[in-house]
N, C-alpha and C positions, 0 to 999 in steps of 0.2 A: 968346680967353681960354684961359689954360693949364689943362689938365685936372689933376685931383688924381691922386695915386698910385693910389687905389682905382678911379677912373674909367678910368685907363689899363689897370689890371689887368683890369677887366671887359671893356673893349674888346678887348684882346689875347686874352683867353680866349675871347671869343665868335668872333673871327676865326679862332682856332686850331680851334675846334669846327667851324666852317663850312669848314674846309680852305683858308682864305685865308692860307696860311702866310707869304707874303711880306709881307702887311699886318701879320700878327701879329708878325713880326720887328721891323717898324718901330715898332709900338706898345710892345712890350716893351723895345726899345732906348732909346726915348724915356724910358720909365719908369726904366730903369736909370741913364740919364745925368742926368735931372732930380732923381731921388730916390734917390741911391745908398745912403742909410742907412735907407730905408723898409723895413718888414717885408716888403713885396712885391718888393723888389729881387732877393732870392735866387730867388724863384719865377720872376721875369722872366729871370734868367740861364739857368735850367734850360729854360724854355720856348723861348728863342732857340735853344738847342742842339737841342731836340726838333723845332722848326720846320725847321731846316736838314736834320735827319735825314729828316723827312717829304718834303722836297723832293729827297731823294736827293743832297744836296750833302754827301757824307760827309767831305770834307776840312774844310769849315767847321764841320760838326757836331762832328767829333773835336776840333778846336781849342777849340770852345766848351765841350765836356764836360771837356777837360783843364784849361781855365782855371777852370771851376767847382770841380773837385777841388782845384786848387792854392789857391784862395781859401777853400774851405770843407771842409777835409779831414775834419772830424768830423761833417759833415752826415749826417742819416739817409738821404739819397738817394744816398750814395756807392756802395753796391753796384750800384744801378741804373745810375749814371753809368759805372762801370767796365765793366759789361756792354755798355752802349751804345758805349763806346770800342772794345771788342772787335768789336761788330757793324759799326762804321764800317769797320774793316779787313776783316771777313768779307765784307761786301757788295761789296768791291772785288776779290775773288778771281776770276780769269779762267780761261781754259782751261788745260789742263795744260802746254801748250807755252809759256805765258807765265811771267814772273818770279813766284815764289811768296812774295815778301816779305809781301804782305797776309795770306796764310795763317799765316805764322810770327809776324807781329805780333799777329794775332787770338789765336793760341794763348797768347802771352805775357799778354795782358789777361785771357783766360778763366781761365788758371791763377792769376793774381793774385787774381781774384775768389774762386775756389774755396779758395785757401789762407787768404785773409783773412776771408771770410764763408761758411764751409761750410754754414751753416744758411739762407742767403738763398734765397728762392724762385727767383731767377734762376740759381742754381748748377747745378741739374740740366740746365737748357737749355744752359748754358755747356759742360757735359761732353759733351753730344751734338754741339755745334758743334765742339769740339776734335777729335772723331773724324772729322768731315767734313773739317776742315782737314788732318788727318794723311793722309786718303785722297788729297786733292789733291796734297800734297807728295810722297807716295810714288808716285803715278801719274806725276808730273813726272819724278821720279828714274828710274822704270822706263822712261819714253820715251827718256831719255838713254842708259840702259844698253842698250836695244834698238838704238839708233842705233849704239853701239859694236859690238854683237854683229853687226849686219848688215855693218858695215865691216871685219869680221874683226879687230877690236881686242879680243881675248878677255880679256886681262889687265885692261884698263880696264873692260870690261863686268863682269867678275867682281868687281872692287872695288866697283862701283856696286851690284850685286845684294847683295853682303855687307853693305853699308851699309844698304840698304833693309831687309834681314832683321833687322839689329841694332837699327835705330832705330824701325822701324814694323812690328813683327811681327804686330800685330793688324789690319793693313789687308789689303785684297784683294791689292795688289801685294806686300805682305810675305809672304803665303801662296804667291804664285806664285814668289817669289824663290828658294825652296829648289830647285825643279826647275831653274831657270836657273843657279844656282850649280853644281849637279851637272854640267849640260851644259857650262858653261865649263871646269870643272876637267877634264872628260873630254877636251875638245878640246885644252886646253893640255898635258895629259899625253901625248896622242898626238903632238902636234907636238914636244914635248921628246924623246920616245923616238925619233922619226924623225930628229931632229937628231943624237942620240947614236949611232944605228946607222949613220949615213953615215960 
């Protein structure tokens, strides 16, 4: 016998509470497919995204949150949804030697939340996360700059350190950049004057 929308909602919610997220996805997906116009369908869409998020399946979670936002742009859950999209990127930030795209994408989403919903309870959290993302990107840039510095590519290193200082002045790497800019300029100056004196 087919279950009603309410029964599927109860079942999915109970599975979610019990951390049976894969089962919850199945129940909520069934609900969404069988009763697309039910008042429970919107909740089901959001819970599917949340269950993917809890399973740390951030790619599917992000796709589900984005779909929810596209389908229900005026829904009261949108600030939460944008925050979660940001978190799906944020949770994929790796070590500083790796590609920093997730950090940049997370910043985009957190800034979108802050500018659209400045009063939302998730906004202060988003601001803190932006700072951590900035630290990650700046550290990555600094590791590249240090690589150039060690390889005696002083002009390339200088350019990187100047960029870090210009874009991420409030990060730890940004604070360290000033001394490194000075160092690079000094070395470049010495090399130039040595060239001209020969």
